Phi, psi and omega in degrees: 000133178281136182293335178290333179276343177271157176295168182303316180295317181299312181297323177294321177293317176301316181299316181295317177302316180297322180293317179296318179297315181300315184290332175286325183278325189228157174273117183240122189256349180216158172299323181297317176299317178294320174305313180297318179293322176293320178302319180295340177260006176097013182244099176275119185225134176285155181301319180297321179292320178296318178300317178297317176303311181299320177297313183295327181276358181059036177290135182258144176259117181248171175300336180263002175130194182277144177231146179284144181303142173214206182292325176297321176295321181297321179295323177296321178295320177299316176299315178299320178298321180292315178299318183295319176302316179297319180289326175293325175295320175297316177305312179301317178297317179293323177300315181299322186279320191251336190270131179255337175201156179221128182216126177280139179218093184069237179261012179249153169236133180253123184242121182258140180225170169292170178307138181071008179268349186292316184297317178297325178296309181301319180300312181292327175293320182289323178293327183292334180063042178298130187292338180280347189263126175277327179172176181225153172229128180245136172256212180285313184225016183220134175247128170257121181252127178264125175253164182284346180200167174297323179293321178294322178298319173302313181299311181297318180299317177297316183298318181286335180281330185316306183290340186251343179237111182307314176229119182229105181295333181212157180288002175273353182295133179259148178290134178297141174287139180279000000 
């Protein structure tokens, strides 16, 4: 089946299936090599898309090449989940310590901190890898967070407010000053 004739979701599923089959059948040591093998099977894929596919499939990169998930990979996923939880915990602690307000504005979230507090917050947000966040820019006391949509900005604002505001009916709520 040609990927052009399949729907976007269907072609992604077929491509991911092809990736798994290729990695089980052959030793593949780089994304460039995998791209060429996929192209030979009728799947033209850009490097960022291929990288995202490998991440979603939980494919592991080893010194000998890529390997398909198995029980060892499941253990690696558990380890990654624990590291992610630790990063989210650090983010929550930093929010409690440094953030004075969080406000969604379109696809942006504006986070106010005391002087010199913006960089640690932006760093912890970036490290946490929140899926709705495209990136952050930190000034002296303000972090501008770019979200992928206005709805994502609202969701992120609520998430960032959770550790600092016990009850927050909307992401425009500012943390009370002590």
